[in-house]
Jmol script that loads the backbone (N, CA, C; Angstrom):
load data "model"
ATOM      1  N   MET A   1       0.918  -1.204  -0.034  1.00  0.00           N
ATOM      2  CA  MET A   1      -0.096   0.019   0.050  1.00  0.00           C
ATOM      3  C   MET A   1       0.925   1.348  -0.076  1.00  0.00           C
ATOM      4  N   ARG A   2       1.475   1.049   0.568  1.00  0.00           N
ATOM      5  CA  ARG A   2       2.728   2.306   1.018  1.00  0.00           C
ATOM      6  C   ARG A   2       3.377   2.669  -0.634  1.00  0.00           C
ATOM      7  N   ARG A   3       3.824   1.390  -1.292  1.00  0.00           N
ATOM      8  CA  ARG A   3       4.349   1.781  -2.286  1.00  0.00           C
ATOM      9  C   ARG A   3       3.674   2.487  -3.740  1.00  0.00           C
ATOM     10  N   LEU A   4       2.251   2.337  -2.997  1.00  0.00           N
ATOM     11  CA  LEU A   4       1.082   2.665  -4.175  1.00  0.00           C
ATOM     12  C   LEU A   4       0.760   4.107  -3.939  1.00  0.00           C
ATOM     13  N   ALA A   5       0.961   4.681  -2.639  1.00  0.00           N
ATOM     14  CA  ALA A   5       0.740   6.069  -1.987  1.00  0.00           C
ATOM     15  C   ALA A   5       0.520   6.836  -3.140  1.00  0.00           C
ATOM     16  N   PHE A   6       1.680   7.439  -3.737  1.00  0.00           N
ATOM     17  CA  PHE A   6       1.786   8.665  -4.881  1.00  0.00           C
ATOM     18  C   PHE A   6       0.878   8.205  -5.846  1.00  0.00           C
ATOM     19  N   PRO A   7       0.640   7.055  -6.352  1.00  0.00           N
ATOM     20  CA  PRO A   7      -0.147   6.833  -7.642  1.00  0.00           C
ATOM     21  C   PRO A   7      -1.645   7.072  -6.964  1.00  0.00           C
ATOM     22  N   ILE A   8      -1.948   6.607  -6.171  1.00  0.00           N
ATOM     23  CA  ILE A   8      -3.355   6.874  -5.714  1.00  0.00           C
ATOM     24  C   ILE A   8      -3.571   8.260  -5.256  1.00  0.00           C
ATOM     25  N   ALA A   9      -2.698   8.719  -4.781  1.00  0.00           N
ATOM     26  CA  ALA A   9      -2.957  10.415  -4.383  1.00  0.00           C
ATOM     27  C   ALA A   9      -3.289  11.324  -5.555  1.00  0.00           C
ATOM     28  N   ALA A  10      -2.186  10.656  -6.737  1.00  0.00           N
ATOM     29  CA  ALA A  10      -2.041  11.626  -7.880  1.00  0.00           C
ATOM     30  C   ALA A  10      -3.462  11.121  -8.813  1.00  0.00           C
ATOM     31  N   SER A  11      -3.873   9.976  -8.860  1.00  0.00           N
ATOM     32  CA  SER A  11      -5.045   9.682  -9.347  1.00  0.00           C
ATOM     33  C   SER A  11      -6.352  10.396  -9.063  1.00  0.00           C
ATOM     34  N   LEU A  12      -6.276  10.615  -7.215  1.00  0.00           N
ATOM     35  CA  LEU A  12      -7.686  11.226  -6.689  1.00  0.00           C
ATOM     36  C   LEU A  12      -7.306  12.745  -6.943  1.00  0.00           C
ATOM     37  N   VAL A  13      -6.146  13.284  -6.891  1.00  0.00           N
ATOM     38  CA  VAL A  13      -6.421  14.534  -7.447  1.00  0.00           C
ATOM     39  C   VAL A  13      -6.404  15.083  -9.006  1.00  0.00           C
ATOM     40  N   VAL A  14      -5.893  14.149  -9.789  1.00  0.00           N
ATOM     41  CA  VAL A  14      -6.328  14.252 -11.276  1.00  0.00           C
ATOM     42  C   VAL A  14      -8.098  14.257 -11.634  1.00  0.00           C
ATOM     43  N   GLY A  15      -8.493  12.954 -10.759  1.00  0.00           N
ATOM     44  CA  GLY A  15      -9.688  12.651 -10.893  1.00  0.00           C
ATOM     45  C   GLY A  15     -10.885  13.728 -10.323  1.00  0.00           C
ATOM     46  N   SER A  16     -10.617  14.539  -9.405  1.00  0.00           N
ATOM     47  CA  SER A  16     -11.330  15.527  -8.845  1.00  0.00           C
ATOM     48  C   SER A  16     -11.094  16.605  -9.756  1.00  0.00           C
ATOM     49  N   VAL A  17      -9.870  17.089 -10.245  1.00  0.00           N
ATOM     50  CA  VAL A  17      -9.958  18.197 -10.897  1.00  0.00           C
ATOM     51  C   VAL A  17     -10.463  18.136 -12.217  1.00  0.00           C
ATOM     52  N   VAL A  18     -10.620  16.793 -12.995  1.00  0.00           N
ATOM     53  CA  VAL A  18     -11.584  16.634 -14.085  1.00  0.00           C
ATOM     54  C   VAL A  18     -12.768  16.554 -14.069  1.00  0.00           C
ATOM     55  N   ALA A  19     -12.946  15.950 -13.071  1.00  0.00           N
ATOM     56  CA  ALA A  19     -14.693  15.967 -12.637  1.00  0.00           C
ATOM     57  C   ALA A  19     -15.297  17.452 -12.596  1.00  0.00           C
ATOM     58  N   ALA A  20     -14.370  18.192 -11.710  1.00  0.00           N
ATOM     59  CA  ALA A  20     -15.402  19.787 -11.406  1.00  0.00           C
ATOM     60  C   ALA A  20     -15.028  20.240 -12.958  1.00  0.00           C
ATOM     61  N   THR A  21     -13.785  20.216 -13.761  1.00  0.00           N
ATOM     62  CA  THR A  21     -13.903  21.109 -14.999  1.00  0.00           C
ATOM     63  C   THR A  21     -14.649  20.407 -15.756  1.00  0.00           C
ATOM     64  N   SER A  22     -14.682  19.233 -15.982  1.00  0.00           N
ATOM     65  CA  SER A  22     -15.830  18.950 -16.989  1.00  0.00           C
ATOM     66  C   SER A  22     -17.485  19.255 -16.901  1.00  0.00           C
ATOM     67  N   ALA A  23     -17.600  19.401 -15.529  1.00  0.00           N
ATOM     68  CA  ALA A  23     -19.035  19.610 -15.216  1.00  0.00           C
ATOM     69  C   ALA A  23     -19.205  20.961 -15.257  1.00  0.00           C
ATOM     70  N   VAL A  24     -18.429  21.841 -15.273  1.00  0.00           N
ATOM     71  CA  VAL A  24     -18.344  23.229 -15.279  1.00  0.00           C
ATOM     72  C   VAL A  24     -18.318  23.566 -16.673  1.00  0.00           C
ATOM     73  N   ALA A  25     -17.136  22.828 -17.555  1.00  0.00           N
ATOM     74  CA  ALA A  25     -17.329  23.265 -19.127  1.00  0.00           C
ATOM     75  C   ALA A  25     -18.486  22.742 -19.895  1.00  0.00           C
ATOM     76  N   ILE A  26     -19.269  21.877 -19.467  1.00  0.00           N
ATOM     77  CA  ILE A  26     -20.514  21.310 -20.153  1.00  0.00           C
ATOM     78  C   ILE A  26     -21.251  22.135 -19.779  1.00  0.00           C
ATOM     79  N   ALA A  27     -21.842  22.422 -18.242  1.00  0.00           N
ATOM     80  CA  ALA A  27     -22.580  23.480 -17.951  1.00  0.00           C
ATOM     81  C   ALA A  27     -22.360  24.703 -18.845  1.00  0.00           C
ATOM     82  N   TRP A  28     -21.154  25.322 -18.831  1.00  0.00           N
ATOM     83  CA  TRP A  28     -21.066  26.885 -19.454  1.00  0.00           C
ATOM     84  C   TRP A  28     -21.259  26.443 -21.072  1.00  0.00           C
ATOM     85  N   ALA A  29     -20.908  25.367 -21.586  1.00  0.00           N
ATOM     86  CA  ALA A  29     -21.097  25.182 -23.238  1.00  0.00           C
ATOM     87  C   ALA A  29     -22.771  25.281 -23.149  1.00  0.00           C
ATOM     88  N   LEU A  30     -23.608  24.837 -22.183  1.00  0.00           N
ATOM     89  CA  LEU A  30     -25.225  24.972 -22.308  1.00  0.00           C
ATOM     90  C   LEU A  30     -25.801  26.132 -22.245  1.00  0.00           C
ATOM     91  N   GLY A  31     -24.510  27.111 -21.653  1.00  0.00           N
ATOM     92  CA  GLY A  31     -25.142  28.537 -21.442  1.00  0.00           C
ATOM     93  C   GLY A  31     -25.782  28.987 -20.024  1.00  0.00           C
ATOM     94  N   VAL A  32     -25.497  28.034 -18.902  1.00  0.00           N
ATOM     95  CA  VAL A  32     -25.953  28.200 -17.613  1.00  0.00           C
ATOM     96  C   VAL A  32     -25.308  29.464 -17.233  1.00  0.00           C
ATOM     97  N   SER A  33     -26.158  30.019 -16.421  1.00  0.00           N
ATOM     98  CA  SER A  33     -25.679  31.412 -15.522  1.00  0.00           C
ATOM     99  C   SER A  33     -24.350  31.649 -14.759  1.00  0.00           C
ATOM    100  N   PRO A  34     -23.864  32.462 -14.601  1.00  0.00           N
ATOM    101  CA  PRO A  34     -22.764  32.492 -13.651  1.00  0.00           C
ATOM    102  C   PRO A  34     -22.700  32.018 -12.371  1.00  0.00           C
ATOM    103  N   ALA A  35     -23.806  32.191 -11.612  1.00  0.00           N
ATOM    104  CA  ALA A  35     -24.350  31.839 -10.524  1.00  0.00           C
ATOM    105  C   ALA A  35     -24.088  30.414 -10.323  1.00  0.00           C
ATOM    106  N   THR A  36     -25.022  29.874 -11.251  1.00  0.00           N
ATOM    107  CA  THR A  36     -25.402  28.095 -11.526  1.00  0.00           C
ATOM    108  C   THR A  36     -23.956  27.556 -11.439  1.00  0.00           C
ATOM    109  N   LEU A  37     -23.092  28.387 -12.397  1.00  0.00           N
ATOM    110  CA  LEU A  37     -21.468  27.702 -12.770  1.00  0.00           C
ATOM    111  C   LEU A  37     -21.079  27.830 -11.532  1.00  0.00           C
ATOM    112  N   ALA A  38     -21.074  28.997 -10.724  1.00  0.00           N
ATOM    113  CA  ALA A  38     -20.099  28.848  -9.238  1.00  0.00           C
ATOM    114  C   ALA A  38     -21.024  28.029  -8.373  1.00  0.00           C
ATOM    115  N   SER A  39     -21.867  27.557  -8.574  1.00  0.00           N
ATOM    116  CA  SER A  39     -22.642  26.642  -7.398  1.00  0.00           C
ATOM    117  C   SER A  39     -22.396  25.119  -7.591  1.00  0.00           C
ATOM    118  N   LEU A  40     -22.054  25.086  -9.135  1.00  0.00           N
ATOM    119  CA  LEU A  40     -21.520  23.449  -9.638  1.00  0.00           C
ATOM    120  C   LEU A  40     -20.062  23.258  -8.992  1.00  0.00           C
ATOM    121  N   VAL A  41     -19.154  24.344  -8.966  1.00  0.00           N
ATOM    122  CA  VAL A  41     -17.884  24.169  -9.007  1.00  0.00           C
ATOM    123  C   VAL A  41     -17.526  23.163  -7.775  1.00  0.00           C
ATOM    124  N   PRO A  42     -18.351  23.482  -6.570  1.00  0.00           N
ATOM    125  CA  PRO A  42     -17.732  22.424  -5.282  1.00  0.00           C
ATOM    126  C   PRO A  42     -18.660  21.523  -5.252  1.00  0.00           C
ATOM    127  N   LYS A  43     -19.328  20.650  -6.259  1.00  0.00           N
ATOM    128  CA  LYS A  43     -20.175  19.706  -6.284  1.00  0.00           C
ATOM    129  C   LYS A  43     -19.585  18.103  -5.730  1.00  0.00           C
ATOM    130  N   SER A  44     -18.186  18.274  -5.437  1.00  0.00           N
ATOM    131  CA  SER A  44     -17.811  16.925  -4.891  1.00  0.00           C
ATOM    132  C   SER A  44     -17.279  17.041  -3.449  1.00  0.00           C
ATOM    133  N   VAL A  45     -17.602  17.744  -2.765  1.00  0.00           N
ATOM    134  CA  VAL A  45     -17.499  17.928  -1.264  1.00  0.00           C
ATOM    135  C   VAL A  45     -18.674  17.957  -0.391  1.00  0.00           C
ATOM    136  N   THR A  46     -18.784  17.749   0.708  1.00  0.00           N
ATOM    137  CA  THR A  46     -19.693  17.752   1.480  1.00  0.00           C
ATOM    138  C   THR A  46     -20.837  19.104   1.436  1.00  0.00           C
ATOM    139  N   ALA A  47     -22.126  18.813   1.488  1.00  0.00           N
ATOM    140  CA  ALA A  47     -22.888  19.613   1.213  1.00  0.00           C
ATOM    141  C   ALA A  47     -22.572  21.027   2.072  1.00  0.00           C
ATOM    142  N   PRO A  48     -22.275  20.765   3.561  1.00  0.00           N
ATOM    143  CA  PRO A  48     -22.042  22.235   4.316  1.00  0.00           C
ATOM    144  C   PRO A  48     -20.498  22.848   3.554  1.00  0.00           C
ATOM    145  N   VAL A  49     -19.437  22.280   3.180  1.00  0.00           N
ATOM    146  CA  VAL A  49     -18.567  22.762   2.443  1.00  0.00           C
ATOM    147  C   VAL A  49     -18.737  23.533   1.243  1.00  0.00           C
ATOM    148  N   ALA A  50     -19.440  22.573   0.416  1.00  0.00           N
ATOM    149  CA  ALA A  50     -19.948  23.238  -0.882  1.00  0.00           C
ATOM    150  C   ALA A  50     -20.815  24.649  -0.659  1.00  0.00           C
ATOM    151  N   MET A  51     -21.472  24.503   0.360  1.00  0.00           N
ATOM    152  CA  MET A  51     -22.124  25.752   0.768  1.00  0.00           C
ATOM    153  C   MET A  51     -21.392  26.805   0.750  1.00  0.00           C
ATOM    154  N   GLY A  52     -20.574  26.520   1.646  1.00  0.00           N
ATOM    155  CA  GLY A  52     -19.645  27.763   2.183  1.00  0.00           C
ATOM    156  C   GLY A  52     -18.584  28.368   0.987  1.00  0.00           C
ATOM    157  N   ILE A  53     -18.600  27.407   0.212  1.00  0.00           N
ATOM    158  CA  ILE A  53     -17.295  27.786  -1.080  1.00  0.00           C
ATOM    159  C   ILE A  53     -18.062  28.536  -1.927  1.00  0.00           C
ATOM    160  N   ALA A  54     -19.567  27.787  -2.193  1.00  0.00           N
ATOM    161  CA  ALA A  54     -20.144  28.500  -3.206  1.00  0.00           C
ATOM    162  C   ALA A  54     -20.786  30.047  -3.170  1.00  0.00           C
ATOM    163  N   GLU A  55     -21.107  29.996  -1.705  1.00  0.00           N
ATOM    164  CA  GLU A  55     -21.236  31.754  -1.112  1.00  0.00           C
ATOM    165  C   GLU A  55     -19.676  32.520  -1.444  1.00  0.00           C
ATOM    166  N   ARG A  56     -18.795  31.985  -1.284  1.00  0.00           N
ATOM    167  CA  ARG A  56     -17.649  32.694  -1.347  1.00  0.00           C
ATOM    168  C   ARG A  56     -16.928  33.116  -2.527  1.00  0.00           C
ATOM    169  N   ILE A  57     -17.642  32.167  -3.888  1.00  0.00           N
ATOM    170  CA  ILE A  57     -17.256  32.323  -4.898  1.00  0.00           C
ATOM    171  C   ILE A  57     -18.443  33.096  -5.712  1.00  0.00           C
ATOM    172  N   GLY A  58     -19.523  33.309  -5.277  1.00  0.00           N
ATOM    173  CA  GLY A  58     -20.611  34.040  -5.820  1.00  0.00           C
ATOM    174  C   GLY A  58     -21.685  32.999  -6.452  1.00  0.00           C
ATOM    175  N   GLY A  59     -21.471  31.792  -5.974  1.00  0.00           N
ATOM    176  CA  GLY A  59     -22.643  31.018  -6.174  1.00  0.00           C
ATOM    177  C   GLY A  59     -24.081  30.811  -5.195  1.00  0.00           C
ATOM    178  N   LEU A  60     -24.606  30.175  -5.481  1.00  0.00           N
ATOM    179  CA  LEU A  60     -25.893  29.814  -4.373  1.00  0.00           C
ATOM    180  C   LEU A  60     -25.842  28.479  -3.661  1.00  0.00           C
ATOM    181  N   PRO A  61     -25.614  28.893  -2.274  1.00  0.00           N
ATOM    182  CA  PRO A  61     -25.337  28.078  -1.439  1.00  0.00           C
ATOM    183  C   PRO A  61     -26.311  26.943  -1.430  1.00  0.00           C
ATOM    184  N   ALA A  62     -27.826  27.062  -1.421  1.00  0.00           N
ATOM    185  CA  ALA A  62     -28.618  25.910  -1.710  1.00  0.00           C
ATOM    186  C   ALA A  62     -28.448  24.949  -3.086  1.00  0.00           C
ATOM    187  N   LEU A  63     -27.974  25.864  -3.787  1.00  0.00           N
ATOM    188  CA  LEU A  63     -27.987  24.923  -5.447  1.00  0.00           C
ATOM    189  C   LEU A  63     -26.531  24.150  -4.895  1.00  0.00           C
ATOM    190  N   ALA A  64     -25.605  24.615  -4.485  1.00  0.00           N
ATOM    191  CA  ALA A  64     -24.165  24.003  -4.432  1.00  0.00           C
ATOM    192  C   ALA A  64     -24.573  22.557  -3.492  1.00  0.00           C
ATOM    193  N   ALA A  65     -25.433  22.944  -2.598  1.00  0.00           N
ATOM    194  CA  ALA A  65     -26.099  21.561  -1.601  1.00  0.00           C
ATOM    195  C   ALA A  65     -26.580  20.550  -2.484  1.00  0.00           C
ATOM    196  N   VAL A  66     -27.600  21.209  -3.001  1.00  0.00           N
ATOM    197  CA  VAL A  66     -28.191  20.174  -4.091  1.00  0.00           C
ATOM    198  C   VAL A  66     -27.073  19.427  -5.012  1.00  0.00           C
ATOM    199  N   PHE A  67     -26.384  20.021  -5.524  1.00  0.00           N
ATOM    200  CA  PHE A  67     -25.478  19.609  -6.250  1.00  0.00           C
ATOM    201  C   PHE A  67     -24.350  18.362  -5.757  1.00  0.00           C
ATOM    202  N   ALA A  68     -24.095  18.896  -4.492  1.00  0.00           N
ATOM    203  CA  ALA A  68     -23.264  17.767  -3.968  1.00  0.00           C
ATOM    204  C   ALA A  68     -23.953  16.877  -3.280  1.00  0.00           C
ATOM    205  N   VAL A  69     -25.073  16.603  -2.845  1.00  0.00           N
ATOM    206  CA  VAL A  69     -25.915  15.632  -2.334  1.00  0.00           C
ATOM    207  C   VAL A  69     -26.263  14.772  -3.628  1.00  0.00           C
ATOM    208  N   ALA A  70     -26.599  15.428  -4.626  1.00  0.00           N
ATOM    209  CA  ALA A  70     -26.933  14.707  -6.208  1.00  0.00           C
ATOM    210  C   ALA A  70     -25.808  13.672  -6.330  1.00  0.00           C
ATOM    211  N   THR A  71     -24.473  14.554  -6.440  1.00  0.00           N
ATOM    212  CA  THR A  71     -23.220  13.837  -6.689  1.00  0.00           C
ATOM    213  C   THR A  71     -22.726  12.621  -5.643  1.00  0.00           C
ATOM    214  N   GLY A  72     -23.232  12.932  -4.268  1.00  0.00           N
ATOM    215  CA  GLY A  72     -22.878  11.788  -3.361  1.00  0.00           C
ATOM    216  C   GLY A  72     -23.687  10.471  -3.708  1.00  0.00           C
ATOM    217  N   VAL A  73     -25.218  10.834  -4.017  1.00  0.00           N
ATOM    218  CA  VAL A  73     -26.339   9.891  -4.548  1.00  0.00           C
ATOM    219  C   VAL A  73     -25.754   8.887  -5.588  1.00  0.00           C
ATOM    220  N   VAL A  74     -25.445   9.809  -6.868  1.00  0.00           N
ATOM    221  CA  VAL A  74     -25.098   8.933  -7.742  1.00  0.00           C
ATOM    222  C   VAL A  74     -23.501   8.349  -7.936  1.00  0.00           C
ATOM    223  N   GLY A  75     -22.863   8.467  -7.154  1.00  0.00           N
ATOM    224  CA  GLY A  75     -21.665   7.945  -6.853  1.00  0.00           C
ATOM    225  C   GLY A  75     -21.545   6.985  -6.139  1.00  0.00           C
ATOM    226  N   ARG A  76     -22.540   6.764  -5.001  1.00  0.00           N
ATOM    227  CA  ARG A  76     -22.932   5.419  -4.193  1.00  0.00           C
ATOM    228  C   ARG A  76     -23.563   4.778  -5.065  1.00  0.00           C
ATOM    229  N   SER A  77     -24.452   5.318  -5.484  1.00  0.00           N
ATOM    230  CA  SER A  77     -25.382   4.287  -6.406  1.00  0.00           C
ATOM    231  C   SER A  77     -24.416   3.451  -7.486  1.00  0.00           C
ATOM    232  N   SER A  78     -23.746   4.170  -8.268  1.00  0.00           N
ATOM    233  CA  SER A  78     -22.621   3.654  -9.220  1.00  0.00           C
ATOM    234  C   SER A  78     -21.792   2.648  -8.500  1.00  0.00           C
ATOM    235  N   GLY A  79     -21.172   3.026  -7.265  1.00  0.00           N
ATOM    236  CA  GLY A  79     -20.487   1.844  -6.669  1.00  0.00           C
ATOM    237  C   GLY A  79     -21.207   1.002  -6.140  1.00  0.00           C
ATOM    238  N   ALA A  80     -22.324   1.061  -5.501  1.00  0.00           N
ATOM    239  CA  ALA A  80     -23.108  -0.163  -5.104  1.00  0.00           C
ATOM    240  C   ALA A  80     -23.437  -1.235  -6.496  1.00  0.00           C
ATOM    241  N   THR A  81     -23.852  -0.593  -7.684  1.00  0.00           N
ATOM    242  CA  THR A  81     -24.319  -1.559  -8.762  1.00  0.00           C
ATOM    243  C   THR A  81     -22.797  -2.070  -9.266  1.00  0.00           C
ATOM    244  N   CYS A  82     -21.878  -1.396  -9.212  1.00  0.00           N
ATOM    245  CA  CYS A  82     -20.655  -2.178  -9.715  1.00  0.00           C
ATOM    246  C   CYS A  82     -20.293  -3.344  -8.744  1.00  0.00           C
ATOM    247  N   SER A  83     -20.428  -3.150  -7.298  1.00  0.00           N
ATOM    248  CA  SER A  83     -20.033  -4.143  -6.594  1.00  0.00           C
ATOM    249  C   SER A  83     -20.912  -5.136  -6.396  1.00  0.00           C
ATOM    250  N   MET A  84     -22.225  -4.826  -6.684  1.00  0.00           N
ATOM    251  CA  MET A  84     -22.948  -6.271  -6.689  1.00  0.00           C
ATOM    252  C   MET A  84     -23.045  -7.045  -8.143  1.00  0.00           C
ATOM    253  N   ARG A  85     -22.430  -6.377  -9.191  1.00  0.00           N
ATOM    254  CA  ARG A  85     -22.059  -7.186 -10.218  1.00  0.00           C
ATOM    255  C   ARG A  85     -20.990  -8.034  -9.999  1.00  0.00           C
ATOM    256  N   ARG A  86     -20.013  -7.709  -9.297  1.00  0.00           N
ATOM    257  CA  ARG A  86     -19.022  -8.486  -9.105  1.00  0.00           C
ATOM    258  C   ARG A  86     -19.310  -9.680  -8.158  1.00  0.00           C
ATOM    259  N   ALA A  87     -20.226  -9.736  -7.358  1.00  0.00           N
ATOM    260  CA  ALA A  87     -20.662 -10.395  -5.997  1.00  0.00           C
ATOM    261  C   ALA A  87     -21.116 -12.010  -6.548  1.00  0.00           C
TER     262      ALA A  87
END
end "model"
wireframe off; spacefill off
backbone 0.3
color backbone group
């Protein structure tokens, strides 16, 4: 595990950046308002943290919380589906 610590950490950082960037880029291409874009940026953190970040960068805290919860639900559902297929 220690031998793989750096590749795992690097993968987590790259994956997080790609997830946030791709979500904002797609929303921007679809013509979403700047406040909604700012609310979408912190979607991969917990709802309270997302609300604080969104408020600081000009987003809507309630919408950021919705995005964070939805991201968690979809991620958990996807993980549960994949693990059930292997069993």
